[in-house]
C-alpha positions, 0 to 999 in steps of 0.5 A: 500500499502506497503511503504519502510522506507525513507533511504531505499527508497533513497539508493534504488534510489541512487543504481539505479542511480549508476548503470547509466553514471554520465551524464544520472543520472544527466539528470533526472529532480526532477519529473522524479526522484520522479516518479522513486522513487515512482515506486521503492517504490510501491510494488503492485507486491510484494504482495503474499498470503504467504511471509516467508523470514527468515534469517539463521545465522549459528555459525561460518560461516562468512555468513548469508543465507536467504530463500524465500517461496512465494505463490500467484497467477501467473499473467504471461501467461504460456508457452505451456510447462508449461501448459502441465506439469500444466495439467499433474500434475493435472491429476496425482494428480486427479489419486492419489486421486482417487486411494486412495478413491478407496483404502479406499472404498475396505477397508470399503467394506471388513471390512463390509463383514467381520462384516457381517460374510460373508466368500467367501473364507473359511479358508482364511483371509487378517487379516484386520478384526482381526487387526481392532477389536484388536483396539476396 
């Protein structure tokens, strides 16, 4: 279980209470404050397979920028529109993989035909066999 440093824990708790009215923030008991602190510092919900968060400081610019790249399992339910888009993307990717495999198969069949010396159209060639043999 990932834990944040003590100073960061107290500052995040102070930040949480600063957004409340003082009377409401003062009404929390010690146990309630500890429970809030524990829920803030426990980061089970922040665990990702890939968690890349670099900071980019450019020269002569007074600001720094950060990039976030996260990869992980989506634990929330998808909306119907998101489900439709995901299904369409899977179909598109499968279609593109199928086109690539079919294209590679046709090229291999053409190379095999040329290697065996089969000439379907006399005096016509795509030049694939000549280019292939020039590499070897």
